[in-house]
Backbone as JSON Lines, residues from 0, in Angstrom:
{"i":0,"aa":"M","n":[0.86,-1.17,0.0],"ca":[0.0,0.0,0.0],"c":[0.91,1.23,0.0]}
{"i":1,"aa":"S","n":[0.61,2.21,-0.85],"ca":[1.44,3.39,-0.93],"c":[1.23,4.28,0.3]}
{"i":2,"aa":"E","n":[2.17,5.13,0.54],"ca":[2.1,6.02,1.7],"c":[0.91,6.97,1.58]}
{"i":3,"aa":"V","n":[0.63,7.45,0.4],"ca":[-0.5,8.37,0.2],"c":[-1.8,7.68,0.57]}
{"i":4,"aa":"L","n":[-1.97,6.43,0.13],"ca":[-3.18,5.7,0.44],"c":[-3.28,5.42,1.94]}
{"i":5,"aa":"K","n":[-2.16,5.14,2.58],"ca":[-2.17,4.93,4.03],"c":[-2.66,6.18,4.75]}
{"i":6,"aa":"V","n":[-2.17,7.33,4.33],"ca":[-2.57,8.59,4.96],"c":[-4.04,8.87,4.71]}
{"i":7,"aa":"L","n":[-4.49,8.68,3.46],"ca":[-5.87,8.96,3.12],"c":[-6.85,7.98,3.77]}
{"i":8,"aa":"S","n":[-6.41,6.78,4.07],"ca":[-7.28,5.76,4.63],"c":[-7.42,5.87,6.14]}
{"i":9,"aa":"N","n":[-6.5,6.53,6.79],"ca":[-6.51,6.62,8.25],"c":[-6.89,8.04,8.67]}
{"i":10,"aa":"I","n":[-7.99,8.17,9.43],"ca":[-8.48,9.5,9.79],"c":[-7.47,10.28,10.63]}
{"i":11,"aa":"R","n":[-6.75,9.6,11.51],"ca":[-5.75,10.31,12.32],"c":[-4.61,10.84,11.47]}
{"i":12,"aa":"S","n":[-4.13,10.0,10.55],"ca":[-3.05,10.45,9.66],"c":[-3.53,11.57,8.76]}
{"i":13,"aa":"L","n":[-4.77,11.49,8.32],"ca":[-5.35,12.52,7.47],"c":[-5.47,13.84,8.22]}
{"i":14,"aa":"R","n":[-5.93,13.77,9.46],"ca":[-6.01,14.99,10.27],"c":[-4.64,15.6,10.46]}
{"i":15,"aa":"L","n":[-3.65,14.77,10.74],"ca":[-2.29,15.27,10.94],"c":[-1.74,15.91,9.68]}
{"i":16,"aa":"A","n":[-1.98,15.29,8.54],"ca":[-1.46,15.8,7.28],"c":[-2.14,17.09,6.85]}
{"i":17,"aa":"T","n":[-3.4,17.28,7.25],"ca":[-4.16,18.45,6.77],"c":[-4.4,19.49,7.85]}
{"i":18,"aa":"R","n":[-3.78,19.37,8.99],"ca":[-4.07,20.31,10.09],"c":[-3.68,21.75,9.76]}
{"i":19,"aa":"D","n":[-2.7,21.95,8.9],"ca":[-2.27,23.31,8.55],"c":[-2.99,23.85,7.32]}
{"i":20,"aa":"F","n":[-3.92,23.07,6.74],"ca":[-4.66,23.51,5.56],"c":[-5.79,24.45,5.98]}
{"i":21,"aa":"S","n":[-6.13,25.37,5.08],"ca":[-7.27,26.23,5.33],"c":[-8.54,25.5,4.9]}
{"i":22,"aa":"V","n":[-9.68,26.03,5.29],"ca":[-10.96,25.43,4.92],"c":[-11.12,25.45,3.41]}
{"i":23,"aa":"E","n":[-10.69,26.54,2.75],"ca":[-10.8,26.64,1.3],"c":[-9.97,25.55,0.62]}
{"i":24,"aa":"Q","n":[-8.76,25.3,1.12],"ca":[-7.92,24.25,0.55],"c":[-8.56,22.88,0.72]}
{"i":25,"aa":"L","n":[-9.13,22.63,1.9],"ca":[-9.78,21.35,2.14],"c":[-11.0,21.16,1.25]}
{"i":26,"aa":"E","n":[-11.79,22.25,1.05],"ca":[-12.95,22.16,0.16],"c":[-12.53,21.91,-1.28]}
{"i":27,"aa":"N","n":[-11.41,22.53,-1.69],"ca":[-10.87,22.31,-3.03],"c":[-10.46,20.84,-3.2]}
{"i":28,"aa":"L","n":[-9.79,20.27,-2.2],"ca":[-9.41,18.86,-2.23],"c":[-10.64,17.96,-2.29]}
{"i":29,"aa":"L","n":[-11.66,18.32,-1.52],"ca":[-12.89,17.54,-1.49],"c":[-13.55,17.52,-2.87]}
{"i":30,"aa":"E","n":[-13.6,18.67,-3.54],"ca":[-14.17,18.74,-4.89],"c":[-13.41,17.84,-5.86]}
{"i":31,"aa":"K","n":[-12.09,17.87,-5.77],"ca":[-11.28,17.04,-6.66],"c":[-11.5,15.56,-6.4]}
{"i":32,"aa":"I","n":[-11.59,15.19,-5.14],"ca":[-11.82,13.78,-4.81],"c":[-13.21,13.35,-5.27]}
{"i":33,"aa":"E","n":[-14.21,14.21,-5.08],"ca":[-15.56,13.91,-5.56],"c":[-15.58,13.75,-7.08]}
{"i":34,"aa":"T","n":[-14.81,14.58,-7.79],"ca":[-14.71,14.46,-9.24],"c":[-14.11,13.11,-9.61]}
{"i":35,"aa":"L","n":[-13.04,12.72,-8.9],"ca":[-12.4,11.43,-9.17],"c":[-13.36,10.28,-8.91]}
{"i":36,"aa":"V","n":[-14.13,10.37,-7.83],"ca":[-15.08,9.3,-7.5],"c":[-16.15,9.2,-8.58]}
{"i":37,"aa":"S","n":[-16.69,10.32,-9.03],"ca":[-17.73,10.27,-10.06],"c":[-17.16,9.75,-11.38]}
{"i":38,"aa":"E","n":[-15.93,10.13,-11.74],"ca":[-15.3,9.61,-12.96],"c":[-15.12,8.1,-12.86]}
{"i":39,"aa":"K","n":[-14.7,7.63,-11.7],"ca":[-14.48,6.2,-11.5],"c":[-15.8,5.43,-11.61]}
{"i":40,"aa":"K","n":[-16.88,6.01,-11.06],"ca":[-18.2,5.37,-11.14],"c":[-18.66,5.28,-12.59]}
{"i":41,"aa":"V","n":[-18.44,6.34,-13.36],"ca":[-18.82,6.33,-14.78],"c":[-18.02,5.28,-15.53]}
{"i":42,"aa":"E","n":[-16.74,5.22,-15.24],"ca":[-15.86,4.25,-15.89],"c":[-16.3,2.82,-15.58]}
{"i":43,"aa":"L","n":[-16.61,2.54,-14.31],"ca":[-17.06,1.21,-13.92],"c":[-18.41,0.87,-14.54]}
{"i":44,"aa":"A","n":[-19.31,1.85,-14.6],"ca":[-20.62,1.62,-15.21],"c":[-20.47,1.3,-16.69]}
{"i":45,"aa":"K","n":[-19.58,2.01,-17.38],"ca":[-19.35,1.77,-18.8],"c":[-18.78,0.36,-19.02]}
{"i":46,"aa":"A","n":[-17.83,-0.03,-18.18],"ca":[-17.24,-1.36,-18.29],"c":[-18.29,-2.44,-18.04]}
{"i":47,"aa":"Q","n":[-19.18,-2.2,-17.07],"ca":[-20.24,-3.16,-16.77],"c":[-21.22,-3.26,-17.93]}
{"i":48,"aa":"E","n":[-21.56,-2.14,-18.54],"ca":[-22.45,-2.15,-19.71],"c":[-21.84,-2.94,-20.86]}
{"i":49,"aa":"E","n":[-20.55,-2.74,-21.1],"ca":[-19.86,-3.47,-22.17],"c":[-19.86,-4.96,-21.88]}
{"i":50,"aa":"E","n":[-19.62,-5.34,-20.63],"ca":[-19.6,-6.75,-20.26],"c":[-21.01,-7.35,-20.4]}
{"i":51,"aa":"N","n":[-22.03,-6.59,-19.99],"ca":[-23.41,-7.08,-20.14],"c":[-23.75,-7.28,-21.61]}
{"i":52,"aa":"A","n":[-23.35,-6.34,-22.46],"ca":[-23.6,-6.46,-23.9],"c":[-22.88,-7.68,-24.46]}
{"i":53,"aa":"R","n":[-21.67,-7.91,-24.01],"ca":[-20.89,-9.07,-24.46],"c":[-21.58,-10.36,-24.04]}
{"i":54,"aa":"Q","n":[-22.04,-10.43,-22.79],"ca":[-22.73,-11.63,-22.31],"c":[-24.03,-11.87,-23.08]}
{"i":55,"aa":"E","n":[-24.73,-10.78,-23.43],"ca":[-25.96,-10.92,-24.22],"c":[-25.64,-11.48,-25.61]}
{"i":56,"aa":"R","n":[-24.54,-11.01,-26.22],"ca":[-24.16,-11.53,-27.53],"c":[-23.81,-13.01,-27.43]}
{"i":57,"aa":"I","n":[-23.1,-13.38,-26.38],"ca":[-22.72,-14.79,-26.2],"c":[-23.98,-15.64,-26.03]}
{"i":58,"aa":"A","n":[-24.92,-15.16,-25.22],"ca":[-26.16,-15.91,-25.01],"c":[-26.92,-16.05,-26.32]}
{"i":59,"aa":"K","n":[-26.93,-14.98,-27.13],"ca":[-27.63,-15.01,-28.41],"c":[-27.02,-16.07,-29.33]}
{"i":60,"aa":"Y","n":[-25.68,-16.11,-29.37],"ca":[-25.02,-17.09,-30.24],"c":[-25.19,-18.51,-29.72]}
{"i":61,"aa":"K","n":[-25.18,-18.69,-28.41],"ca":[-25.42,-20.02,-27.85],"c":[-26.81,-20.51,-28.24]}
{"i":62,"aa":"E","n":[-27.79,-19.62,-28.11],"ca":[-29.16,-19.97,-28.48],"c":[-29.26,-20.31,-29.96]}
{"i":63,"aa":"L","n":[-28.6,-19.51,-30.78],"ca":[-28.63,-19.75,-32.22],"c":[-27.97,-21.09,-32.56]}
{"i":64,"aa":"L","n":[-26.87,-21.4,-31.91],"ca":[-26.2,-22.68,-32.15],"c":[-27.09,-23.85,-31.73]}
{"i":65,"aa":"E","n":[-27.78,-23.7,-30.59],"ca":[-28.68,-24.76,-30.15],"c":[-29.83,-24.95,-31.13]}
{"i":66,"aa":"K","n":[-30.38,-23.84,-31.62],"ca":[-31.48,-23.92,-32.59],"c":[-31.04,-24.65,-33.85]}
{"i":67,"aa":"E","n":[-29.83,-24.36,-34.3],"ca":[-29.32,-24.96,-35.53],"c":[-28.78,-26.37,-35.31]}
{"i":68,"aa":"G","n":[-28.67,-26.79,-34.05],"ca":[-28.21,-28.14,-33.75],"c":[-26.71,-28.34,-33.91]}
{"i":69,"aa":"I","n":[-25.95,-27.27,-33.7],"ca":[-24.49,-27.37,-33.81],"c":[-23.93,-27.59,-32.41]}
{"i":70,"aa":"S","n":[-23.15,-28.67,-32.25],"ca":[-22.59,-29.0,-30.95],"c":[-21.29,-28.23,-30.72]}
{"i":71,"aa":"R","n":[-20.81,-28.29,-29.49],"ca":[-19.55,-27.61,-29.15],"c":[-18.38,-28.2,-29.95]}
{"i":72,"aa":"Q","n":[-18.42,-29.52,-30.09],"ca":[-17.35,-30.18,-30.83],"c":[-17.34,-29.73,-32.29]}
{"i":73,"aa":"E","n":[-18.51,-29.64,-32.87],"ca":[-18.59,-29.21,-34.27],"c":[-18.12,-27.76,-34.41]}
{"i":74,"aa":"L","n":[-18.5,-26.92,-33.47],"ca":[-18.07,-25.53,-33.51],"c":[-16.55,-25.44,-33.35]}
{"i":75,"aa":"A","n":[-16.01,-26.24,-32.46],"ca":[-14.56,-26.24,-32.27],"c":[-13.85,-26.69,-33.53]}
{"i":76,"aa":"E","n":[-14.39,-27.68,-34.21],"ca":[-13.8,-28.14,-35.47],"c":[-13.86,-27.06,-36.53]}
{"i":77,"aa":"I","n":[-15.0,-26.35,-36.58],"ca":[-15.15,-25.25,-37.54],"c":[-14.1,-24.17,-37.29]}
{"i":78,"aa":"L","n":[-13.88,-23.88,-36.01],"ca":[-12.93,-22.84,-35.64],"c":[-11.48,-23.33,-35.66]}
{"i":79,"aa":"G","n":[-11.29,-24.63,-35.84],"ca":[-9.94,-25.17,-35.93],"c":[-9.3,-25.41,-34.58]}
{"i":80,"aa":"L","n":[-10.12,-25.62,-33.54],"ca":[-9.59,-25.9,-32.21],"c":[-9.49,-27.38,-31.99]}
{"i":81,"aa":"D","n":[-8.55,-27.78,-31.12],"ca":[-8.47,-29.19,-30.73],"c":[-9.57,-29.39,-29.69]}
{"i":82,"aa":"V","n":[-10.55,-30.21,-30.01],"ca":[-11.74,-30.36,-29.18],"c":[-11.39,-30.83,-27.78]}
{"i":83,"aa":"S","n":[-10.53,-31.79,-27.64],"ca":[-10.24,-32.34,-26.32],"c":[-9.54,-31.34,-25.42]}
{"i":84,"aa":"E","n":[-8.75,-30.45,-25.99],"ca":[-8.0,-29.5,-25.16],"c":[-8.8,-28.24,-24.86]}
{"i":85,"aa":"K","n":[-9.4,-27.63,-25.88],"ca":[-9.99,-26.31,-25.72],"c":[-11.4,-26.34,-25.15]}
{"i":86,"aa":"V","n":[-12.26,-27.22,-25.64],"ca":[-13.65,-27.2,-25.24],"c":[-13.84,-27.79,-23.86]}
{"i":87,"aa":"S","n":[-13.23,-28.93,-23.61],"ca":[-13.45,-29.59,-22.33],"c":[-12.59,-29.0,-21.22]}
{"i":88,"aa":"G","n":[-11.56,-28.26,-21.56],"ca":[-10.69,-27.69,-20.56],"c":[-9.63,-28.66,-20.07]}
{"i":89,"aa":"V","n":[-9.6,-29.87,-20.64],"ca":[-8.62,-30.87,-20.25],"c":[-7.49,-30.86,-21.26]}
{"i":90,"aa":"S","n":[-6.28,-30.72,-20.78],"ca":[-5.15,-30.72,-21.69],"c":[-4.52,-32.12,-21.73]}
{"i":91,"aa":"K","n":[-4.03,-32.47,-22.89],"ca":[-3.38,-33.76,-23.05],"c":[-1.97,-33.68,-22.47]}
{"i":92,"aa":"K","n":[-1.56,-34.72,-21.79],"ca":[-0.21,-34.78,-21.28],"c":[0.71,-35.22,-22.41]}
{"i":93,"aa":"R","n":[1.79,-34.48,-22.57],"ca":[2.74,-34.8,-23.63],"c":[3.43,-36.12,-23.31]}
{"i":94,"aa":"S","n":[3.61,-36.94,-24.31],"ca":[4.28,-38.21,-24.09],"c":[5.76,-37.97,-23.83]}
{"i":95,"aa":"T","n":[6.37,-38.9,-23.09],"ca":[7.78,-38.75,-22.77],"c":[8.61,-38.97,-24.02]}
{"i":96,"aa":"R","n":[9.7,-38.25,-24.08],"ca":[10.59,-38.36,-25.24],"c":[11.54,-39.55,-25.04]}
{"i":97,"aa":"P","n":[11.87,-40.23,-26.11],"ca":[12.82,-41.33,-25.97],"c":[14.23,-40.79,-25.75]}
{"i":98,"aa":"A","n":[15.02,-41.56,-25.03],"ca":[16.4,-41.16,-24.75],"c":[17.22,-41.23,-26.03]}
{"i":99,"aa":"K","n":[18.08,-40.23,-26.23],"ca":[18.95,-40.19,-27.41],"c":[20.4,-40.5,-27.05]}
{"i":100,"aa":"Y","n":[20.76,-40.18,-25.82],"ca":[22.16,-40.29,-25.42],"c":[22.29,-41.13,-24.16]}
{"i":101,"aa":"Q","n":[23.42,-41.82,-24.07],"ca":[23.71,-42.64,-22.9],"c":[25.09,-42.25,-22.4]}
{"i":102,"aa":"Y","n":[25.23,-42.15,-21.07],"ca":[26.5,-41.74,-20.49],"c":[26.66,-42.38,-19.12]}
{"i":103,"aa":"V","n":[27.88,-42.3,-18.6],"ca":[28.18,-42.81,-17.25],"c":[28.45,-41.59,-16.38]}
{"i":104,"aa":"D","n":[27.7,-41.45,-15.27],"ca":[27.87,-40.27,-14.42],"c":[29.09,-40.41,-13.5]}
{"i":105,"aa":"E","n":[29.28,-39.45,-12.61],"ca":[30.45,-39.4,-11.71],"c":[30.53,-40.61,-10.79]}
{"i":106,"aa":"N","n":[29.37,-41.22,-10.47],"ca":[29.32,-42.36,-9.56],"c":[29.44,-43.7,-10.27]}
{"i":107,"aa":"G","n":[29.63,-43.67,-11.58],"ca":[29.76,-44.89,-12.35],"c":[28.44,-45.5,-12.77]}
{"i":108,"aa":"V","n":[27.35,-44.77,-12.61],"ca":[26.03,-45.27,-12.97],"c":[25.72,-44.86,-14.41]}
{"i":109,"aa":"T","n":[25.24,-45.82,-15.21],"ca":[24.87,-45.55,-16.59],"c":[23.5,-44.89,-16.62]}
{"i":110,"aa":"K","n":[23.43,-43.74,-17.29],"ca":[22.18,-42.99,-17.38],"c":[21.92,-42.6,-18.82]}
{"i":111,"aa":"T","n":[20.69,-42.14,-19.08],"ca":[20.32,-41.69,-20.42],"c":[19.84,-40.24,-20.35]}
{"i":112,"aa":"W","n":[19.87,-39.59,-21.52],"ca":[19.44,-38.2,-21.65],"c":[18.71,-38.04,-22.97]}
{"i":113,"aa":"T","n":[17.61,-37.3,-22.97],"ca":[16.8,-37.13,-24.18],"c":[17.38,-36.1,-25.14]}
{"i":114,"aa":"G","n":[18.27,-35.27,-24.67],"ca":[18.8,-34.19,-25.5],"c":[18.06,-32.89,-25.24]}
{"i":115,"aa":"Q","n":[17.04,-32.94,-24.41],"ca":[16.26,-31.75,-24.05],"c":[16.71,-31.26,-22.68]}
{"i":116,"aa":"G","n":[16.65,-29.97,-22.5],"ca":[17.01,-29.41,-21.19],"c":[18.5,-29.26,-21.03]}
{"i":117,"aa":"R","n":[18.89,-29.06,-19.8],"ca":[20.29,-28.82,-19.47],"c":[21.13,-30.07,-19.73]}
{"i":118,"aa":"T","n":[22.31,-29.87,-20.27],"ca":[23.23,-30.97,-20.53],"c":[23.74,-31.53,-19.21]}
{"i":119,"aa":"P","n":[23.68,-32.84,-19.01],"ca":[24.2,-33.43,-17.77],"c":[25.68,-33.09,-17.58]}
{"i":120,"aa":"K","n":[26.1,-32.97,-16.33],"ca":[27.48,-32.58,-16.01],"c":[28.5,-33.52,-16.61]}
{"i":121,"aa":"A","n":[28.21,-34.82,-16.56],"ca":[29.17,-35.81,-17.07],"c":[29.38,-35.64,-18.57]}
{"i":122,"aa":"I","n":[28.3,-35.37,-19.31],"ca":[28.42,-35.15,-20.75],"c":[29.11,-33.83,-21.02]}
{"i":123,"aa":"Q","n":[28.72,-32.78,-20.3],"ca":[29.29,-31.46,-20.52],"c":[30.8,-31.45,-20.26]}
{"i":124,"aa":"A","n":[31.24,-32.17,-19.23],"ca":[32.66,-32.24,-18.93],"c":[33.43,-32.86,-20.09]}
{"i":125,"aa":"Q","n":[32.86,-33.9,-20.69],"ca":[33.55,-34.55,-21.81],"c":[33.45,-33.72,-23.08]}
{"i":126,"aa":"L","n":[32.35,-32.99,-23.25],"ca":[32.24,-32.09,-24.4],"c":[33.28,-30.98,-24.3]}
{"i":127,"aa":"D","n":[33.51,-30.49,-23.08],"ca":[34.51,-29.44,-22.87],"c":[35.92,-29.94,-23.19]}
{"i":128,"aa":"Q","n":[36.13,-31.25,-23.05],"ca":[37.44,-31.82,-23.37],"c":[37.6,-32.11,-24.86]}
{"i":129,"aa":"G","n":[36.53,-31.88,-25.62],"ca":[36.61,-32.04,-27.07],"c":[35.92,-33.26,-27.63]}
{"i":130,"aa":"K","n":[35.31,-34.07,-26.81],"ca":[34.61,-35.25,-27.28],"c":[33.3,-34.81,-27.97]}
{"i":131,"aa":"P","n":[32.96,-35.38,-29.14],"ca":[31.72,-34.96,-29.83],"c":[30.48,-35.56,-29.17]}
{"i":132,"aa":"L","n":[29.36,-34.84,-29.28],"ca":[28.11,-35.29,-28.7],"c":[27.64,-36.59,-29.35]}
{"i":133,"aa":"S","n":[27.98,-36.78,-30.62],"ca":[27.56,-37.99,-31.32],"c":[28.14,-39.26,-30.7]}
{"i":134,"aa":"S","n":[29.21,-39.15,-29.91],"ca":[29.8,-40.33,-29.29],"c":[28.93,-40.87,-28.14]}
{"i":135,"aa":"F","n":[27.94,-40.09,-27.69],"ca":[27.04,-40.52,-26.62],"c":[25.74,-41.09,-27.14]}
{"i":136,"aa":"E","n":[25.51,-41.04,-28.47],"ca":[24.25,-41.48,-29.02],"c":[24.02,-42.97,-28.77]}
{"i":137,"aa":"I","n":[22.75,-43.29,-28.56],"ca":[22.37,-44.7,-28.31],"c":[22.22,-45.4,-29.65]}
């Protein structure tokens, strides 16, 4: 929370901050704050009207689709969406990638690497010594 908001939100802090102000200055501040509040209300009302209009359009199209007998899956196909991911909200889990490289780590254990992500330390150490990556291929 900003310091200005802290002062404006607390009546004691506000009194302390404005104790040296004249009545005219306080009335001027009040007018400006009232202007800001009314502008904010107009802005929020406009945003609400736009959202209501949007929801009405969506409802109209849903009704039209139901009348025409077009299902969600058919609409998704028309729009070029993957039905299982976009319409149902369920995403497919990507299958695991097959290992491309095999190496022996610092402990003498044989391990594999898909080639994706960070290069394992054991492979990187040998690459730094000049050994080609193709020598690790399975």
